[in-house]
N, C-alpha and C positions, 0 to 999 in steps of 0.2 A: 431372477431379476435381470433385465437387460442392462448392459454397460451405460446406456443413455440416462439412466436413473441413478447413476452413482456421481457424485461431486467431490472433487479434491477441493478441501477447506484451505483457503488461505487467510491468515490473520493480518490484518493491515492497521496501520496507524497514521493519522494525520495531525499535524501541529497547525493550530489555527491562530494567526495573529491580525489584527487588524483587518479582518475580512479576507485574509489571504491564507492559502494552504501551502504548505512546504513539501516539494516533491523532489525526489532524486532523478538525475537523468542517467541511464545506463550507457554503457559503452557502444550500443548500437544507435545511439541519438534519441532514443525514445524516453519520455517521461513516465514514470511509474509511481504507485503508491509504496510507501515503506513497508515492509513486513515480507512474510512468505507462509510457506506450508506448514500447517501444524502437525506434529508427530502424534502418532497413536498414545492416548493417555496425557497427553500434555495439556497443562493449563494454558488457555488463550492468552493471559498476560505474561507468562513465562515464555511462550512462544514468541510474542512481539518483543519482548526484551531481548531474546536470543537472536532473533532475525536482525534486529536494528544493529546489534553489537557486531554480528557477523558481516553486515553489508556496509556499515559506516564506521564502526568503531566507537559510535555515540552511545551515550548511557541514557536509557529512559528513566525519568524521575517521578512520573506520574502517568496513568492510563485510566480512563473513565471507567466506571464500574461496570456499565453495560455498553454494547456497540451502538454507535450512532446511525450506522448505515449498513445495509445488507445488499448485495447486487451479484448476479451471476452472469457469466459470460463463457463462450467456448474457449477451451484451452487452445493454445496456439500451436503445439507441436506433436499434440496428441489427440485422439479422439476422446470425445467428454467434455465436461464442463468443470468450471471452477467457482465455488461459492466464496465471495469476498465478504468478510466479518470486518467491519471498519470502525476502530475506536479512535477518540480522540485521545492524545498524549502530549507529554512535555518532555523535552530533552534538557541535560545538564547545560549543554552548549552546541554550538553549530560547527565546531571545529573538527569535520570528519576526515577519515582516512579514505582516500580514493580506493575504489576497487571496480570490478567488472560492473557491479550493480549500482554503483554509484560514483560517478565521474564529477558531478556537479549537484548543488542544491540550489533550488530556486523557490522564491515566494510568488504565487500566482492566485489571482481571483478566479472564479469559475469561467468569466468571459475571456480571460488570458488563457487559461487552459486550453479552451477550443481552438486556439490559434497555433498550438504546438503540436509537434509529432508524439502522439500518444499511444500507449498500450490501450487495447479495448476496453479493460475494465475502468480506466482512467477516463476514457471518453463517455462511457456511462455514468461515472462519478460525477463529471462536469455537467452532465445533462440533469442528473438528479438535483444537483446544487442550483442549477439555474431555473428550477420550477417555482 
């Protein structure tokens, strides 16, 4: 099988409040979805909890049973593609610990997102929400 048929799986989570989505801004200035790569054999919910804790210090209190969205996009620094599996989630609070992967948190509508510097997966996510 060729490399183009392999996907890196990334488990992402979104908090939705009053039609707005919570996004983190990374140290490069781009806005991203919270979450990250799943380890082999790892449960997707456990992955999301782990990634959120590592990136923001925040505690996930609830995750939807099934993903809300699925999208793919090219990897940024390597050949191949990433499959983003996106769940809805809730957090205990929004008092995050800054890191390279979360310098700021912001609430955005899909229209607001289109005006921001976004990673390609978030661009696709905003387009998907705007349909």
